C-alpha positions in Angstrom: 0.8 28.8 28.5 -1.6 26.9 26.1 1.3 24.6 25.0 2.2 23.9 28.7 -1.5 23.0 29.4 -1.6 20.8 26.3 1.6 19.1 27.3 0.3 18.4 30.8 -3.0 17.0 29.5 -1.3 14.7 27.1 1.2 13.4 29.7 -1.8 12.8 32.1 -3.4 10.6 29.4 -0.5 8.4 28.2 2.2 8.9 30.8 5.5 10.8 30.5 7.3 7.7 29.1 4.8 7.5 26.1 5.1 11.1 25.0 7.8 13.3 23.4 7.7 17.0 22.8 9.4 19.3 20.4 12.4 19.4 19.9 13.1 16.0 21.5 11.4 13.7 19.0 12.7 10.5 17.5 13.6 11.3 13.9 11.6 8.2 12.6 8.4 9.7 14.0 8.7 12.8 11.8 8.1 11.3 8.3 7.0 8.4 6.3 8.9 6.8 3.4 7.8 9.4 0.7 10.7 10.3 -1.6 9.7 13.9 -0.8 9.5 13.7 2.9 10.8 16.7 4.8 11.6 17.2 8.4 8.5 18.5 10.1 8.4 19.3 13.9 5.1 18.5 15.6 4.4 19.7 19.1 3.9 16.2 20.4 4.2 12.5 19.6 2.0 10.4 21.8 1.7 6.6 22.0 -1.6 5.6 23.5 -2.1 2.1 24.8 -5.9 1.8 24.6 -9.0 3.1 22.7 -9.9 5.1 25.9 -6.6 7.0 25.7 -7.1 7.7 22.0 -10.5 9.1 22.7 -9.1 11.4 25.4 -6.3 12.6 23.1 -9.0 13.4 20.4 -11.0 15.4 22.9 -8.0 17.3 24.1 -6.9 18.1 20.5 -10.3 19.2 19.5 -10.6 21.5 22.6 -7.2 23.0 21.8 -7.9 23.1 18.1 -4.6 21.2 17.3 -4.1 19.0 14.2 -3.9 15.2 14.7 -1.8 12.9 12.5 -2.3 9.2 13.0 0.8 7.0 12.4 1.4 3.3 12.1 4.8 2.1 11.1 5.6 5.0 8.8 6.1 2.8 5.7 3.7 4.7 3.5 5.0 6.2 0.3 2.8 9.2 -0.3 3.4 11.7 2.5 0.2 10.7 4.2 1.8 10.3 7.7 3.9 13.4 7.7 3.3 15.5 10.8 1.8 18.9 10.9 3.9 21.7 12.4 2.7 22.2 16.0 0.3 19.3 15.8 0.0 16.0 17.6 1.2 12.7 16.1 -0.8 9.7 17.5 1.5 6.7 17.1 -0.1 3.3 17.5 3.1 1.3 18.2 1.8 0.3 21.6 -1.5 -0.8 20.3 -0.2 -3.9 18.4 -2.1 -6.9 19.7 -4.1 -9.7 18.2 -7.2 -9.3 20.4 -9.3 -12.2 19.2 -9.1 -15.1 16.8 -12.3 -17.0 15.8 -10.8 -19.9 13.8 -14.2 -21.4 13.0 -15.4 -18.2 11.4 -12.0 -17.3 9.8 -12.1 -13.9 11.6 -9.7 -12.0 13.8 -9.7 -8.7 15.6 -6.5 -6.7 15.8 -5.2 -3.3 17.0 -4.0 -0.9 14.4 -0.3 -1.0 15.4 0.2 -4.7 14.8 2.5 -5.3 11.8 1.9 -7.7 9.0 4.8 -9.8 10.2 3.5 -9.9 13.8 0.0 -10.9 12.6 1.4 -13.6 10.4 3.4 -15.1 13.3 0.4 -14.9 15.6 -1.9 -16.7 13.1 0.6 -19.3 11.9 -0.4 -22.1 14.5 -4.0 -21.7 13.3 -3.4 -22.6 9.7 -5.0 -19.3 8.7 -3.5 -16.1 7.3 -4.3 -12.6 6.4 -3.6 -12.8 2.6 -3.0 -9.2 1.7 0.7 -8.7 0.9 1.7 -5.1 0.2 5.4 -6.1 0.2 6.5 -4.4 3.5 5.9 -6.8 6.4 6.8 -4.1 8.9 3.8 -2.1 7.7 0.9 -1.8 10.2 -2.7 -2.9 9.8 -3.9 0.6 10.6 -1.7 2.0 7.8 -3.0 -0.8 5.5 -6.6 0.2 6.3 -6.0 3.9 5.8 -4.4 3.5 2.4 -6.4 0.4 1.3 -3.1 -1.3 0.7 -2.9 -4.0 -2.1 0.3 -5.6 -3.2 1.4 -8.7 -5.0 -1.4 -11.1 -3.9 -4.2 -8.7 -5.0 -4.7 -10.6 -8.3 -6.2 -13.5 -6.3 -7.0 -12.3 -2.9 -8.0 -8.6 -3.5 -6.9 -5.6 -1.5 -7.4 -4.5 2.1 -11.0 -3.5 1.8 -11.9 -7.0 0.7 -10.8 -8.3 4.1 -12.0 -5.6 6.5 -15.3 -6.6 8.0 -15.5 -4.0 10.7 -13.8 -1.2 12.5 -13.6 0.5 15.9 -13.3 4.3 15.4 -12.6 7.3 17.5 -14.0 10.5 16.1 -12.3 13.9 16.5 -14.7 14.8 19.3 -13.7 11.6 21.2 -16.8 9.6 20.3 -16.1 5.9 20.0 -18.2 3.8 17.6 -18.1 0.5 15.8 -18.9 -0.2 12.1 -19.6 -3.5 10.4 -19.6 -6.9 12.0 -17.7 -10.2 11.9 -19.8 -11.5 9.0 -19.1 -11.7 5.3 -22.2 -9.9 4.0 -24.5 -7.2 5.2 -27.3 -5.1 3.7 -27.9 -2.9 6.7 -27.5 0.8 6.1 -24.5 2.8 4.7 -21.2 0.9 4.7 -19.2 3.2 6.9 -16.5 0.6 7.2 -15.6 0.9 3.6 -15.8 4.7 3.7 -13.0 4.7 6.2 -10.9 2.2 4.3 -8.6 4.3 2.1 -9.5 7.6 3.8 -5.8 8.2 4.8 -6.7 9.1 8.4 -8.7 12.1 7.4 -12.1 11.0 8.8 -11.5 9.0 12.1 -8.8 7.3 14.1 -8.9 3.5 13.7 -8.4 1.7 17.0 -9.5 -1.9 16.1 -9.9 -3.8 12.8 -12.0 -7.0 12.3 -10.4 -9.0 9.5 -11.5 -11.9 7.3 -8.8 -14.6 7.1 -8.0 -17.4 4.5 -6.6 -20.9 4.9 -2.8 -21.2 4.2 -2.0 -23.3 1.2 0.6 -26.0 1.7 2.0 -26.4 -1.8 3.6 -23.4 -3.5 5.7 -22.9 -6.6 7.3 -19.7 -8.0 7.8 -19.5 -11.8 10.0 -17.1 -13.7 9.1 -16.5 -17.3 11.3 -14.4 -19.6 9.9 -12.7 -22.7 11.6 -10.9 -25.6 9.2 -8.0 -25.3 7.1 -6.3 -22.7 4.2 -6.6 -25.1 4.6 -10.4 -24.8 4.4 -10.2 -21.0 1.3 -8.1 -21.0 -0.3 -10.0 -23.9 -0.2 -13.4 -22.1 -1.6 -12.1 -18.7 -5.3 -12.2 -19.8 -4.9 -15.8 -20.9 -3.3 -16.8 -17.6 -6.1 -15.0 -15.6 -8.8 -16.6 -17.8 -7.3 -20.1 -17.4 -8.6 -20.8 -13.9 -5.1 -21.3 -12.5 -5.7 -18.4 -10.1 -2.1 -17.4 -9.4 -1.6 -15.7 -6.1 1.1 -13.5 -7.5 1.3 -12.3 -11.1 4.0 -9.7 -11.4 6.1 -8.2 -14.3 9.5 -6.6 -14.2 11.3 -5.1 -17.1 14.9 -6.3 -17.6 16.5 -3.2 -16.1 14.3 -3.5 -13.0 15.0 -7.3 -12.7 18.7 -6.7 -13.0 18.6 -4.2 -10.2 16.6 -6.6 -8.0 19.0 -9.5 -8.7 22.1 -7.5 -8.1 20.9 -5.9 -4.9 19.9 -9.4 -3.5 23.1 -11.1 -4.8 20.7 -13.6 -6.4 21.4 -16.2 -9.1 18.2 -17.2 -10.9 19.7 -19.7 -13.3 18.5 -18.0 -16.5 20.7 -19.1 -19.4 22.9 -16.2 -20.7 21.6 -16.6 -24.2 18.0 -16.3 -22.9 18.9 -13.3 -20.7 20.4 -11.5 -23.7 17.1 -11.7 -25.5 14.9 -10.8 -22.6 13.1 -7.5 -22.3 10.8 -8.4 -19.4 9.9 -11.1 -17.0 6.7 -12.6 -15.5 6.9 -13.7 -11.9 4.1 -16.2 -11.1 3.3 -17.9 -7.8 0.9 -20.8 -7.7 -0.6 -22.1 -4.5 -2.7 -25.2 -4.2 -4.0 -27.8 -1.7 -2.2 -30.9 -3.0 1.1 -31.7 -4.7 -0.7 -33.4 -7.6 -2.8 -30.3 -8.3 0.3 -28.1 -8.2 2.1 -30.4 -10.6 -0.8 -30.2 -13.0 -1.1 -26.4 -12.7 2.6 -26.0 -13.4 2.3 -28.1 -16.6 -0.7 -26.0 -17.7 1.0 -22.8 -17.0 4.1 -23.8 -19.0 1.9 -24.7 -21.9 0.1 -21.3 -21.8 3.2 -19.1 -21.6 5.2 -21.1 -24.2 2.3 -20.8 -26.6 2.4 -17.0 -25.9 6.0 -16.7 -26.9 7.9 -17.2 -23.6 11.6 -17.7 -24.2 11.8 -20.3 -21.4 10.1 -21.3 -18.1 11.9 -21.6 -14.8 10.4 -23.2 -11.7 12.6 -21.7 -9.0 14.0 -23.7 -6.1 12.4 -22.8 -2.8 15.3 -20.7 -1.5 15.8 -18.8 -4.8 12.0 -18.2 -5.0 11.8 -16.8 -1.5 14.8 -14.5 -2.2 13.3 -13.3 -5.4 10.0 -12.4 -3.8 11.9 -10.7 -1.0 14.0 -8.8 -3.6 10.7 -7.6 -5.2 9.5 -6.5 -1.8 12.7 -4.5 -1.3 12.6 -2.9 -4.8 11.6 0.5 -3.4 14.8 0.7 -1.4 16.8 -0.3 -4.5 15.1 2.4 -6.6 15.4 5.0 -3.9 19.2 4.3 -3.6 19.5 4.6 -7.4 18.2 8.2 -7.2 14.6 7.9 -8.5 12.7 11.2 -8.1 9.2 9.5 -8.2 7.8 6.0 -7.7 4.2 5.8 -9.1 1.5 3.3 -8.6 -1.0 4.1 -11.4 -3.7 1.5 -11.9 -5.5 0.9 -15.2 -7.8 -1.8 -16.5 -5.7 -4.9 -17.0 -6.4 -5.1 -20.7 -5.0 -1.6 -21.2 -1.6 -2.2 -19.6 0.2 -2.6 -22.9 -1.2 0.7 -24.2 -0.3 2.5 -21.0 3.2 1.2 -21.0 3.7 2.1 -24.6 2.5 5.6 -24.1 4.6 5.9 -20.9 7.7 5.3 -22.9 6.7 8.0 -25.4 6.0 10.5 -22.5 9.4 9.7 -21.0 11.1 10.5 -24.3 9.1 13.7 -24.6 10.5 15.0 -21.3 14.0 13.5 -21.7 13.4 11.2 -18.7 14.1 7.6 -17.8 11.1 5.5 -16.7 11.5 1.9 -15.6 8.8 -0.4 -14.3 7.4 -3.4 -12.6 4.1 -4.1 -11.1 1.1 -6.2 -10.3 0.3 -6.8 -13.9 -2.5 -9.2 -13.0 -4.6 -6.4 -11.6 -3.3 -3.5 -13.8 -1.3 -1.8 -11.1 1.8 -0.4 -12.8 4.7 0.8 -10.7 7.0 3.2 -12.5 10.3 4.6 -11.3 10.9 8.0 -12.7 14.3 9.6 -13.1 14.0 13.3 -14.0 15.7 15.8 -11.6 14.2 18.9 -13.2 11.1 19.7 -11.2 9.2 21.4 -14.0 9.9 18.7 -16.5 9.0 16.0 -14.0 5.7 17.8 -13.1 4.7 17.8 -16.8 5.7 14.2 -17.2 3.6 13.1 -14.2 0.6 15.1 -15.3 0.7 13.4 -18.7 1.1 10.0 -17.2 -1.7 10.4 -14.8 -4.0 12.0 -17.4 -3.4 9.1 -19.8 -4.0 6.5 -17.1 -7.3 8.2 -16.2 -8.3 8.4 -19.9 -7.9 4.6 -20.0 -10.3 4.3 -17.1 -7.7 4.0 -14.4 -6.8 5.8 -11.2 -3.9 7.9 -10.0 -3.0 5.6 -7.1 -3.8 1.9 -6.9 -2.4 1.3 -3.4 0.0 3.9 -2.0 -2.6 6.7 -1.6 -2.7 10.3 -2.5 -1.2 11.9 0.6 0.7 15.1 -0.2 2.8 13.7 -3.0 0.0 13.2 -5.5 -2.4 15.8 -4.1 -1.9 18.4 -6.9 -2.5 16.0 -9.8 -5.4 14.3 -8.0 -7.3 17.6 -7.4 -6.5 18.9 -10.9 -7.6 15.8 -12.8 -10.5 14.5 -10.7 -14.1 15.4 -11.4 -14.8 18.6 -9.4 -18.2 17.3 -8.4 -16.6 14.2 -6.9 -14.1 16.3 -5.0 -16.8 18.5 -3.6 -18.9 15.6 -2.4 -15.9 14.1 -0.7 -15.2 17.4 1.0 -18.8 17.5 2.3 -18.3 14.1 3.8 -15.1 15.3 5.4 -17.0 18.2 6.9 -19.5 15.9 8.6 -16.7 13.8 10.2 -14.2 16.6 10.9 -15.8 20.1 10.7 -12.7 21.8 12.0 -10.3 19.9 9.6 -8.1 18.6 12.4 -7.7 15.0 11.3 -4.6 14.6 9.1 -5.1 18.0 7.4 -3.2 19.5 4.4 -3.3 16.4 2.3 -5.6 14.4 0.1 -8.6 16.8 -0.4 -7.2 19.6 1.8 -5.0 21.8 -0.4 -4.5 24.6 2.1 -0.9 25.6 2.5 0.9 24.2 5.5 1.1 26.7 8.4 
């Protein structure tokens, strides 16, 4: 009877055409893109169209004591958007509008369901852009906020939290509040906006996001630089960063990963065969400037720097090849998934320690008879490793050692994908217990009954 009452109340809020009930859900609503996603059947998937509807859903869920899982586009990689059995999925696909653009202040307000691609299209006529580039343009802004998404442009533009000025939130009891303001600085009380960013939907439901924007640069060049060793790649990065060139993208890919990207995209990069044979790793560098003259000068300076650092050659890619290479890098997850990887990690360490981390990662892989290939945002120390080890016990030990070494270098377990369910065990085991306890006390203030996105991140209770 309770389920029937709950069903009727949810339909009354969003309408029958914006709600599905078990077992009649769309398969895509039942998981994110975690490699360990399993089919989970929630009681309901609802698609509110307004903040008012979200607040009513929260109040109903709280009254019925039913778990709530917020969902954007489902492109996350950590299991953070996997439903709870018998719970309610709140899908923000209908809340996908650019609500306001203040071009003079370089600020816009969006709903959480708008995708990066939709936002880019809407902003294009203004000459402004939202510069965070996680690599999946179908990802939603709400999902970006909840995971503090980063991506390839973080070396120059930072990550999501550097561009979120304010939020509209719905608490689990249905209370609506606003945090922050459309200004670039504030010294006015606790920064609740930044507390929510990266909280993986465990503290509140985000219904609006106020974003800081940046001007679009007119002149762009993509440079591919092969090196004989990975150490050569990582060794030149501090020099490039310190040069003042300010690349917007500074990526590395080992030769195995680059070959997989190129093959999947049917891409010809023009690297001479003799150079390719010697290459162990590549740098992918994107420079963006205001004028053609500045770009030409920056390219010359970059070539001088990398050649002095031992580069085998320098290739300035034609526009079409450059776009396809960046697209291939964006799609690398799908290539790796198709190849059968058991894990895709996003460990982040101080930029100067990347060489030490990658060297130790190879030793750890050998210790556990595993294959580990990599690429990543080497400009900010965010290392992405594809792990091939089908044995669960061996893989768990390998992951523990990788995470522990990264933390010992001053790093973090996740740089941009989040903890979710996939990394929950290592995160709780390796993080300072005092820090975990403080975070759990914060969670208790926001969500005393643990209804918002439970059973992940800090909540290690077994699934019902």
